[in-house]
Structure formats: C-alpha cells, structure tokens
C-alpha positions in Angstrom: 0.0 0.0 0.0 2.7 2.4 0.9 4.6 1.6 -2.3 1.5 2.4 -4.4 0.9 5.7 -2.6 4.6 6.7 -3.1 4.3 5.9 -6.8 1.2 8.1 -7.1 2.9 10.9 -5.4 6.1 10.6 -7.4 4.0 10.6 -10.6 2.2 13.8 -9.6 5.4 15.5 -8.7 7.0 14.6 -12.0 4.8 17.1 -13.9 6.7 20.3 -13.1 5.7 23.8 -14.1 7.5 25.7 -16.8 10.8 26.9 -15.3 10.3 30.4 -13.9 11.8 33.2 -16.0 14.9 34.9 -14.6 13.7 38.3 -13.2 15.4 41.5 -14.1 16.6 44.0 -11.5 13.0 45.1 -10.8 11.4 41.7 -11.0 9.4 39.9 -13.6 8.1 41.7 -16.7 4.4 41.8 -17.4 4.6 39.1 -20.1 6.7 36.9 -17.8 4.0 37.2 -15.1 1.4 36.1 -17.7 3.6 33.1 -18.6 3.9 32.0 -15.0 0.1 32.5 -14.6 -0.5 30.2 -17.6 1.8 27.6 -16.1 0.0 27.7 -12.8 -3.4 27.4 -14.5 -2.1 24.3 -16.4 -1.0 22.8 -13.1 -4.4 23.6 -11.5 -6.1 21.8 -14.4 -3.9 18.8 -14.0 -4.5 18.7 -10.2 -8.2 18.2 -10.9 -7.5 15.0 -12.8 -7.3 12.5 -10.0 -6.4 8.8 -10.6 -9.0 6.1 -9.9 -9.9 5.6 -6.3 -9.2 1.9 -6.2 -6.0 0.0 -6.1 -5.0 -3.4 -7.5 -7.8 -6.0 -6.9 -10.4 -3.3 -6.4 -9.1 -2.4 -3.0 -10.4 1.0 -2.0 -7.8 3.7 -1.3 -8.6 6.2 1.4 -6.6 9.3 2.3 -6.4 10.4 5.8 -5.2 13.8 4.9 -5.4 16.0 1.7 -5.2 19.5 0.5 -6.4 21.2 -2.7 -3.3 21.8 -4.8 -5.4 23.0 -7.6 -6.7 25.9 -5.5 -3.2 26.9 -4.6 -2.1 27.0 -8.3 -5.2 29.0 -9.1 -4.3 31.5 -6.4 -0.7 31.9 -7.7 -2.0 32.3 -11.2 -4.3 35.1 -10.1 -1.5 36.8 -8.2 0.7 36.8 -11.4 -2.1 38.0 -13.6 -2.8 40.8 -11.1 0.8 41.9 -11.2 0.9 41.9 -15.0 -2.2 44.1 -15.0 -0.6 46.5 -12.5 2.5 46.8 -14.8 0.3 47.4 -17.8 -1.7 50.0 -15.9 1.5 51.8 -14.8 2.6 52.0 -18.4 -0.7 53.4 -19.6 -0.6 56.0 -16.8 3.0 57.0 -17.4 3.0 56.9 -21.3 -0.5 57.7 -22.4 -0.6 57.8 -26.2 3.1 58.3 -26.7 4.3 56.4 -29.8 6.5 53.4 -29.4 9.4 55.1 -31.3 9.5 57.6 -28.5 9.1 55.5 -25.4 11.5 52.8 -26.5 14.5 55.1 -26.5 15.8 56.3 -23.2 15.7 60.1 -22.8 19.3 59.8 -21.4 20.5 58.4 -24.7 18.5 61.0 -26.6 19.8 64.0 -24.7 22.8 63.3 -22.5 26.0 65.1 -23.6 28.2 64.7 -20.5 28.4 63.2 -17.0 30.4 62.9 -13.8 30.2 60.4 -11.0 28.9 61.2 -7.5 29.1 59.4 -4.2 25.6 58.0 -4.7 25.4 57.7 -8.5 26.0 60.1 -11.3 25.0 63.5 -12.7 24.3 63.9 -16.4 24.4 67.0 -18.5 21.7 67.2 -21.1 21.6 68.9 -24.5 20.5 72.5 -24.6 17.4 71.5 -26.6 15.9 70.2 -23.3 14.0 73.0 -21.8 11.5 71.4 -19.4 12.8 69.3 -16.5 9.2 68.2 -15.6 8.7 66.8 -19.1 12.0 65.1 -19.0 11.2 63.3 -15.8 7.8 62.3 -17.2 9.5 60.8 -20.3 12.0 58.9 -18.1 9.1 57.6 -16.0 7.4 56.4 -19.2 10.5 54.7 -20.5 11.0 53.0 -17.1 7.4 51.7 -17.2 7.8 50.5 -20.8 10.8 48.4 -19.8 8.6 46.4 -17.4 6.2 45.2 -20.1 8.6 42.7 -21.7 12.4 42.1 -22.0 13.7 44.6 -24.6 17.5 44.2 -24.4 17.7 47.1 -21.9 19.9 45.3 -19.4 22.3 48.3 -19.5 19.8 51.0 -19.0 20.4 53.0 -15.7 16.7 53.7 -15.5 16.0 50.0 -15.0 17.7 49.8 -11.6 15.6 49.4 -8.4 15.5 52.2 -5.8 16.4 54.8 -8.4 16.0 58.5 -7.4 15.9 61.2 -10.1 16.3 65.0 -9.7 16.3 67.2 -12.8 17.2 70.9 -12.5 17.6 73.8 -14.9 19.9 76.8 -14.5 21.7 79.3 -16.8 24.0 76.5 -18.1 21.2 74.1 -19.1 19.5 71.0 -17.6 21.3 68.4 -15.4 19.8 65.3 -14.0 21.0 63.6 -10.8 20.6 59.8 -10.7 21.2 57.9 -7.4 20.3 54.6 -5.9 19.5 53.8 -2.3 21.5 50.6 -2.3 25.2 51.6 -2.2 26.2 48.3 -3.7 24.4 49.4 -6.9 26.3 52.7 -7.3 29.1 51.2 -9.5 26.5 49.5 -11.7 24.5 52.8 -12.0 27.7 54.6 -13.0 28.6 51.9 -15.5 25.2 52.0 -17.1 25.2 55.8 -17.2 28.5 55.8 -19.0 27.1 53.3 -21.5 24.1 55.5 -22.2 26.3 58.5 -22.7 28.4 56.5 -25.3 25.3 55.2 -27.0 23.7 58.7 -27.0 26.7 60.2 -28.8 26.1 57.7 -31.6 22.3 58.3 -31.6 22.7 62.1 -31.6 25.3 61.9 -34.4 22.8 60.3 -36.8 21.4 62.7 -39.4 17.8 63.8 -38.9 15.3 62.2 -41.3 
C-alpha cells in the first residue's frame, strides 16, 4: 500500500511547471507574469484529474489527509495576472498615447552630452534642446514603465535599476539630472550604465535627422 501511494505521489510531482523566468533587477516583466500564470493554470487543471480511487484488486484507497493543490495553483495564477495588470496600468498611466518610437529610447540616450560620478550615483548634463525638466522626468518615468512590459534588451539602462532616485534641474547652463540609488552596492552599476548610455547617446545624436 505504501509503495503504491509513493508511486502516485512521485508521478504527480514529475509534472513540473515551466521553469520560472529569470527576473530583471526590478522583478518579472508583465509578459513573464502572464507566462507564470498560464503555467500555474495548467497545473491547476492537472490537479483536478485524479487517478481512480481503487488500487489493484479493487481495494479502495482512502486518504487520511489531503489539500487542494489546484486551488493553490489558481491562487498563484491570479497573483501573477494581477501583477501583470498592474505593470500594464502603470505603463498606460505614465505613457498615455506616446508612440513606441519615443518610449522605446531612453531620454538619457536621446539628450545626455556629459556626466560625472557622485558618491551615490552620477549626474548627467543634457543637450541644450531640453528646456522642461518636468517633461524630461515624465519621459523617463514612461520609459521605465515601458521596460517592465517585456524584455527589450535594456539590461544596461540605468533607469531599470531598483531604488532609483531622479532629480532634474535647470539653470543658466542648461539642464542636469542627478541619478542615485538607495543601495550603495548598486552605485558602481549605475555609473557603468550611465557611461554606456552616454556613449550610445553620442552615436544616436550623431545620426542625421530624417
């Protein structure tokens, strides 16, 4: 009897969910949450397909204890669908009807022309064409929300780091933006990513206007 029960349990455990996607610095993207939700829903469906309730020779099998694994998978699926909806809502709120061609390019790459490191991160100097710090912060918030929809080869974007603090100011010399992170261990990574954006921005800004 114990051998049969062990076999049933091992068979049930052999059906594993799709391996969880590796989260980015700020967690799973919206599409990854949906993938996990689908996997959990599949497991919930499988959990409702119980084997027959009799063993060899028609001997009835009775469980002394049980729990509804299907309900747990359904609960996890709902959690991940809810998180995906929150990320999509955050994107809609931050970006509105901005075209993809605008939101998919970091404003730092679009406008940065210089930078220097600070104790908590970096300060970037922006092109003189930037005249509205509020609009700039809104554009960066939008780009940051867009990156959470799905992986988009933005692993080097400084705006994708967790605990990021932004401060844009304008004076007689133009607009500067201060980027810092609360976790001191992420400061070197922020500085590395900012330097990468500055380099990529130089290439982007050098392209002739169409």
